[in-house]
C-alpha positions in Angstrom: 63.6 -81.7 14.5 61.7 -82.2 10.9 62.1 -79.8 8.3 58.5 -78.8 9.0 58.6 -78.0 12.1 61.9 -75.9 12.0 60.3 -73.6 9.0 57.8 -73.2 11.1 59.4 -72.4 14.4 61.8 -70.2 11.9 58.6 -68.8 10.2 57.1 -68.1 13.8 60.0 -66.3 14.9 60.5 -64.2 12.1 56.6 -62.6 13.1 58.1 -62.0 16.5 60.7 -60.1 15.3 59.1 -58.1 12.7 56.0 -57.7 15.2 58.6 -56.1 18.2 60.4 -53.4 15.4 57.1 -52.4 14.4 56.4 -51.7 18.2 59.9 -50.3 18.7 59.1 -48.0 15.7 55.7 -46.7 16.9 57.3 -46.3 20.0 60.0 -44.3 19.2 58.4 -41.9 16.8 55.6 -41.3 18.4 57.4 -40.2 21.9 60.3 -38.6 20.2 59.1 -34.7 19.0 62.4 -33.8 17.8 64.6 -35.8 15.3 68.1 -34.9 14.9 71.7 -35.8 13.6 71.8 -37.9 16.8 68.6 -39.1 17.1 68.6 -40.5 13.4 72.3 -42.0 13.8 70.9 -43.7 17.1 68.2 -45.1 15.5 70.3 -46.9 12.7 72.0 -48.1 15.5 69.4 -49.4 17.0 68.3 -50.8 13.7 71.4 -52.5 12.7 70.8 -54.0 16.8 67.8 -56.2 15.5 69.7 -57.3 12.5 72.7 -58.4 14.1 70.4 -60.4 17.1 68.9 -61.6 14.5 71.9 -62.5 12.5 74.0 -64.1 15.7 70.9 -66.1 16.6 70.6 -68.0 13.3 74.3 -68.2 13.6 74.2 -69.6 17.1 71.4 -72.2 16.4 73.5 -73.6 13.7 72.4 -77.4 13.6 76.2 -78.2 15.7 76.8 -80.3 18.5 79.4 -77.6 20.2 77.3 -74.7 21.4 78.5 -71.4 21.0 79.8 -69.8 23.7 81.9 -67.1 25.3 83.4 -67.5 28.5 81.0 -69.9 29.6 77.8 -67.5 28.0 76.1 -68.6 24.8 76.1 -66.4 22.2 72.6 -66.3 21.7 72.8 -65.5 25.3 75.2 -62.7 24.4 73.1 -61.5 21.4 70.4 -60.2 24.0 72.9 -58.6 26.0 73.9 -56.9 23.1 71.0 -55.9 22.2 69.6 -54.6 24.8 72.7 -52.2 25.6 72.7 -50.8 22.7 68.5 -50.0 22.6 69.4 -48.8 26.2 72.2 -46.2 25.2 70.6 -45.9 21.7 66.9 -44.8 24.0 68.9 -42.7 26.4 70.3 -40.6 23.4 67.4 -40.1 21.5 65.7 -38.4 24.7 69.4 -36.4 25.0 69.6 -35.3 22.0 71.5 -32.3 22.3 74.6 -34.8 23.4 77.4 -34.0 21.7 77.0 -36.0 18.5 80.9 -37.6 18.5 80.1 -38.8 22.2 77.0 -40.3 20.9 78.8 -41.8 18.0 82.1 -43.2 20.1 79.4 -44.8 22.8 77.5 -46.6 20.2 80.4 -47.7 17.9 82.5 -48.9 20.7 78.8 -51.2 22.3 79.4 -52.6 19.1 82.7 -53.1 18.4 82.7 -55.0 21.6 80.0 -57.7 20.8 81.0 -58.1 17.2 84.8 -59.3 18.7 83.2 -61.2 20.9 81.0 -63.1 18.8 83.7 -63.5 16.7 86.2 -65.6 18.8 83.1 -67.8 19.8 82.3 -68.9 17.0 86.2 -69.6 16.5 86.4 -71.5 19.6 83.0 -73.0 18.1 84.4 -74.3 15.1 87.7 -75.4 16.4 86.3 -77.5 19.1 83.6 -79.1 16.7 87.0 -79.9 14.4 88.1 -81.5 17.0 84.5 -83.5 17.9 84.8 -84.7 14.4 88.2 -86.2 14.5 87.3 -87.9 17.7 84.0 -89.1 16.0 85.7 -90.7 12.9 88.5 -92.4 15.1 85.7 -94.0 17.5 84.2 -95.2 13.8 87.6 -96.2 12.4 88.2 -98.6 16.0 84.7 -100.5 16.0 85.3 -100.7 11.8 88.2 -102.4 12.9 86.1 -105.8 14.9 84.6 -106.6 11.2 87.8 -105.8 9.1 89.6 -108.7 11.3 86.5 -110.9 11.2 86.8 -110.7 7.2 90.5 -112.2 8.1 89.2 -115.3 9.8 88.0 -117.2 7.2 90.7 -116.3 4.5 92.9 -118.2 6.9 93.8 -122.4 7.1 96.8 -122.3 9.9 94.9 -123.0 13.2 97.5 -120.7 15.2 96.6 -117.8 13.3 92.9 -118.1 13.3 93.4 -118.1 16.8 95.4 -115.0 17.0 92.9 -113.6 14.7 89.6 -114.8 16.8 91.7 -113.4 20.3 92.3 -110.0 18.5 88.7 -110.1 17.7 87.4 -110.1 21.2 90.1 -107.8 21.7 88.7 -105.2 19.9 85.0 -106.1 20.0 85.7 -106.0 24.3 87.5 -102.5 23.8 86.2 -99.1 25.1 85.3 -97.8 21.8 85.1 -94.1 23.0 88.7 -91.9 22.4 89.8 -89.1 22.7 93.3 -86.9 22.2 95.7 -88.3 24.6 95.3 -92.0 22.4 95.4 -90.3 18.6 98.4 -91.6 18.6 98.3 -95.1 19.7 95.1 -95.4 17.1 97.4 -94.2 14.3 99.7 -96.6 15.1 96.9 -99.7 15.2 95.8 -98.6 11.9 98.9 -99.0 10.4 99.5 -102.5 11.7 95.9 -103.6 11.1 97.0 -102.6 7.0 100.5 -105.0 7.7 98.3 -107.7 9.0 96.3 -107.4 6.1 99.8 -108.0 3.8 101.0 -110.1 5.6 97.6 -112.6 5.3 97.6 -111.9 1.6 101.1 -113.0 1.2 100.8 -116.2 3.1 102.9 -114.9 5.7 101.1 -116.5 8.8 104.8 -116.2 11.2 104.8 -112.3 10.4 100.8 -112.3 10.8 101.0 -114.2 14.2 103.7 -111.7 15.5 101.3 -108.9 13.8 98.3 -110.2 15.6 100.5 -109.6 19.0 101.7 -106.0 18.2 98.0 -104.8 17.8 97.1 -106.8 20.9 99.7 -104.5 23.1 99.0 -101.4 21.2 95.1 -102.0 22.0 96.1 -103.0 25.7 98.3 -99.1 26.0 95.6 -97.7 24.5 92.7 -98.9 26.7 94.8 -98.3 29.8 95.9 -94.6 28.4 91.9 -94.0 27.8 91.2 -95.2 31.3 93.6 -92.4 32.9 92.5 -89.7 30.8 88.9 -90.2 31.2 
């Protein structure tokens, strides 16, 4: 989404919230004749519900690839459930203002506390999953760049056998599955380390060792591809 479009969307959303809040206040103060401590406490919790709902939407709709969910329910939906529950409970106590103050306080704090705990758990879960996805993306990019690294080695060597081994290795990497997952992370780390060994061997003109290193990398890629296929 373009910045101008996103900004316009947020402005329109803010206007909607402002209108709803204005109508809410109009209804509350027109309908309610008497206003005691239970009324004002309930009104405060209902106003707080508006604020929390807006903050929750902002947190839930941040530009991240991983959706913020709890037990499969998006945080944006959970925030709406909390909002309507808070408004309903507050409205009940505004209507029954003779209810015990402590009862009204406990119930409304309970509704708020349950939602805050659920929201925190959802955000923590989202961040953990996002970190895992970011790490996997880094591994995917690293594997893709290996083809370029190996292709750079080919014109640097004169030994025909080593040149052939490098070309074969380049083809193996090129046609390997570019995707990644946690199951192959250790093998991919070994591949990176072995490619570094290959570079050192080539720089020091250790052709025999470099050819063997190419074979070792081929074996690692075979293991990686088999494990990747088995875990999809």
